[in-house]
Every structure is written in structure tokens, then in C-alpha cells.
GUMARFI-506431 format. One line per 10 residues: number of its first residue (from 1); their letters; for each residue x, y, z of C-alpha. Coordinates in steps of 0.5 Angstrom, whole numbers, padded with zeros to 4 digits. Each point is the difference from the previous one (the first is absolute). Layout:
REM residues N
NUM	a	X/Y/Z | ... $
//
This chain:
REM residues 158
1	mknmkfimtl	0000/0000/0000 | 0006/0004/0002 | 0003/-0001/-0007 | -0007/0001/-0004 | 0000/0008/0004 | 0007/0000/-0002 | -0001/-0001/-0007 | -0007/0004/-0001 | 0004/0006/0004 | 0006/0000/-0005 $
11	aiatlmtmpa	-0006/-0001/-0006 | -0003/0007/0002 | 0007/0004/0002 | 0003/-0003/-0007 | -0007/0003/-0004 | 0001/0006/0004 | 0007/0001/-0002 | -0001/-0001/-0008 | -0001/0006/-0004 | -0006/0001/-0003 $
21	vaattgtltl	-0001/-0002/-0007 | -0002/0006/-0004 | -0002/0002/-0007 | 0006/0004/-0004 | -0005/0004/-0005 | -0008/0001/0000 | -0005/0003/-0005 | -0006/0005/0000 | -0004/0001/-0006 | -0003/0007/0001 $
31	tgtvngnvei	-0006/0002/-0005 | -0005/0005/-0001 | -0006/0001/-0005 | -0001/0006/-0005 | -0008/-0001/-0002 | -0001/0003/-0007 | -0003/0007/0001 | -0003/0004/-0005 | -0004/0007/0000 | -0004/0004/-0005 $
41	ivtpeaaasn	-0002/0007/0001 | -0005/0003/-0005 | 0000/0008/0000 | -0005/0003/-0004 | 0000/0006/-0004 | -0005/0006/0000 | -0002/-0002/-0007 | -0002/-0007/0002 | -0007/0002/0004 | -0001/0006/-0005 $
51	ldllndatdl	0000/-0003/-0007 | -0003/0004/-0006 | -0003/-0005/-0004 | -0003/0005/-0005 | 0007/0001/-0003 | 0005/-0005/-0002 | 0005/-0002/0005 | 0008/-0002/-0002 | 0004/-0003/0005 | -0003/0004/0006 $
61	kvatvteksn	0005/-0002/0006 | -0006/-0002/0005 | 0005/-0004/0005 | 0007/-0002/0002 | 0001/-0007/0003 | 0006/-0001/0004 | 0002/-0008/0000 | 0004/-0002/0006 | 0003/-0007/0000 | 0006/-0004/0004 $
71	tgyevtvtsa	-0001/-0006/-0005 | -0002/-0001/-0007 | -0008/0002/-0001 | -0006/0001/-0004 | -0005/0006/-0001 | -0007/-0001/-0002 | -0005/0005/-0002 | -0008/-0002/0000 | -0005/0004/-0002 | -0007/0000/0003 $
81	nsaeltgqna	-0003/0002/-0007 | 0004/-0003/-0005 | 0004/0006/-0002 | -0007/0005/-0001 | -0002/0005/0004 | -0007/-0001/0002 | -0006/0005/0002 | -0002/-0001/0007 | -0008/0001/-0003 | -0002/-0008/0001 $
91	atpdtlaysl	-0006/0000/-0005 | 0003/0003/-0006 | 0008/0000/0002 | 0005/0003/-0006 | 0007/-0002/-0001 | 0006/0002/-0002 | 0006/-0004/-0002 | 0007/0002/0001 | 0007/-0003/0000 | 0006/0000/0005 $
101	kydgaavnft	0007/0001/-0001 | 0005/-0003/0007 | 0007/0003/-0001 | -0001/0002/-0007 | -0003/-0007/-0002 | -0007/-0002/-0002 | -0004/-0004/0005 | -0004/-0006/-0004 | -0005/-0002/0005 | -0002/-0007/-0001 $
111	agsalitdtt	-0007/-0002/0004 | 0000/0007/0004 | 0008/-0001/0002 | 0007/0001/-0003 | 0006/-0003/0003 | 0005/0008/-0001 | 0006/-0002/0004 | 0004/-0007/0000 | 0007/0000/0002 | 0005/-0004/0004 $
121	sqtgtsgidk	0003/0006/0003 | -0001/0004/0006 | -0001/0007/0001 | 0004/0003/0005 | -0003/0003/0007 | -0003/0006/-0004 | -0003/-0003/-0005 | -0001/0001/-0008 | -0006/0005/-0001 | -0003/-0001/-0007 $
131	dltisytgnv	-0006/0005/-0003 | -0007/-0002/-0002 | -0003/0004/-0006 | -0007/-0001/-0003 | -0002/0001/-0007 | -0007/0001/-0003 | -0004/0003/-0005 | -0005/0006/0003 | -0007/-0002/-0001 | -0005/0007/-0001 $
141	nlkadtyedt	-0006/-0005/0000 | 0002/-0004/0008 | -0007/0001/0004 | 0001/0005/0006 | 0003/-0005/0005 | 0006/-0002/0004 | 0004/-0004/-0003 | 0005/-0005/0003 | 0005/-0006/0000 | 0004/-0002/0006 $
151	ltftivak	0007/-0004/-0001 | 0002/-0004/0005 | 0008/-0001/0000 | 0003/-0006/0003 | 0008/-0002/0001 | 0002/-0007/0002 | 0007/-0004/0001 | 0002/-0004/-0005 $
//
């Protein structure tokens, strides 16, 4: 029994005096995520709410659109009335067709919607300003009414 106590004491003392085995290298993975950040700002010109529909307009600036993105993105524009200014008198509305240019390029609506920007580039923090212009042939025979169309601009990250 004494021998057993001695052997146990010796084993414990030996273990306590042995150097600890330590790793010589270690790793740490640092991770961060930046989500796609897109923003669109539509700044109307005064002319947008005061169109002279009796006289022709050619490339009349109606808004500045600011596109902002930290990744590739697309911008679409949707016309509620398929690119027609529509009278608000529900009984007998007249319409006046118009066309748009976005950053100098013709906007081609298909089923009331058009892709107007498609890029793999990012814009930078201040964004990119693009002019929106309208053209139409005035019509002196339009009924007395208020004519309007609503354009909705949508930006999505790719």
C-alpha cells in the first residue's frame, strides 16, 4: 500500500512538472458582409406639373433622376397609363400620347414598363444624375380637364 501511495505521488508530481504542450500557431477568420445598397431619387422640374398640352413640346426636361448603387443594378420606369397623359374626367377621358428620353436615350415602353439602366458598375457615393425629358404634339381639341400619368422608377441590385 505504501508503494502504491508512493507511485501515485510520484506520478502526480511528474505530471505537474511536465511542460504543457502548446500549439505553435492559431487562426482566426474575420468576416464582414456588405449588402447591395441601391437608392433612386426623382427630383421633378416645375414644368412636370404645368405642361402646356395645347402646344408642342420637344425634349422638355421634367425631372432629374439620381441613381445610387454600390453594385451592378437595373432601373426600370413604369407608366400607369402606358405613356399617355389621361384626362381625369372618368366619363369621357381624352388622352395625349407622349414620349420620353432618359439620359438622352429614347424610352421604349413594353406593356407600360421600360428598362432604362442596366449596368454592372457601381455609381460612387454621390450617384449619377440623369435627365428625364418629355416630347408630345400639342392638341388644341383636348377637352377641359386635368391630364396626368404617373411614372414609377425602380432600382434593384443585380
